[in-house]
Each structure stands twice: as structure tokens, then as C-alpha cells.
N, C-alpha and C positions, 0 to 999 in steps of 0.2 A: 408346625415348624416352618414349612415351605411358605405358608401364607404370611407368617410374620416377616420372613425375609423379603417377600414381594412387597409388603407394606412399607418396610424400611427403605427399599430401593426407590420408592416414589415419594418419600417423606422430605420435608424441608431440611431435616437434619442431614440426610444423605446429600442433598443438593449443596448445602453449606460446606460439608466435608470435601466434596468434589471441587468446589470453587476455591477453597483454601489450599487444597493440594495443587491445583493448577497454577495458582498464583505463586506459591512457593517454588514449584518446578520451573516456572518461567523466570523468576528472579535468579535462581541458581544458574540456569543455562545462560542467561544474559550476562551474569558476572563472569562465568567461564569464558564466554566469547569475548567479552571486553578484555579480560586478562590475556587471552591469546593474541588479540590485536595489539595490545600495549606491548607485549613482549616482542612481536615481530616488527612493529613500527614504533620504536621507543621515542622518536622525535615528534610523533604525532600528538597534538594537544587534544585530549579527550575530555576536557573540562566541561564542554557543553552537555555531556551526558549526565553529569552530576546534578541531581535535582536541587534547585535553589542555589545555583552557582552564584557567588557574590558579585561577579561582574555582569551578570545577566539580569536585565530588568524586563519582566514580562508585562505587556500591556496590549491595548487594542492595536490591530494592524492599521497602518496608515497607507497601505498600498492602494493605489487607484489606477484605473484604466480609463482611457478615453477612446473607445473604439467606435467607428462609424456604425450606424444601425444597418442591419442586414435585411434587405428586402427579399421577400419570397419570390421564387421564380414564377413567372406568369405563363410561360410557354413550356410545353414538354419538349425535350430534345427529340429530334427526328433521327431515325436510323438512315444512314446513307450507304450506298454501295461503293466502298472504298476501292475495289478492284477495277471498276469500269472508269473511274474518274481520277485515277492515281497517276501522278507524274513520276513516281519513283519506280525503280526497277528492282525486282526481287534479287536478293543476295544469292550468289552461287556457293554451294557447299562443296 
């Protein structure tokens, strides 16, 4: 009996049951959270959360960036003694 339980725990059937349960739990919690937000912020438009919203057209992103290339540092920074060459005075507490 114990061996059959252990075999079931590692089976694809058990994996599929876990995935299905997790998906259903996520959807229920998401809907609960969405309802709480909608009741607190009734003027908030949550239409973007609805899958396949009629006013939303999904397509490839057209966002572009034109950043200058970054050159690697050729010199390593040197440590300096800030106390001997400092022109600032320490703050009094």
C-alpha cells in the first residue's frame, strides 16, 4: 500500500492534479482580489484585466531605444586617502 502511494506521488496523474488545483486556486484568489479592489475603488477602470478586452489590440511592441554604446572601463579606480587631502571639516555632533 505504501509503495502504491509513493508511486502515485511521482506519477504524471498526480502532477496534473497539482497543476489543475494550483490553476483553479490562483484564478479564485485573483477574482477575490479583483472584487475587493473593485469594491474599494469603484471608479477604477479594471477593463484591462479582462482577457480579450474589445478595445485592446495586442500586437508586437513598437518601443525602441536609441542609447549610446557603453564603453568598458580601461582603468581601475584608485583608492585615495580622503582624510589627508580633504578640504571639508568634520561635522560636530
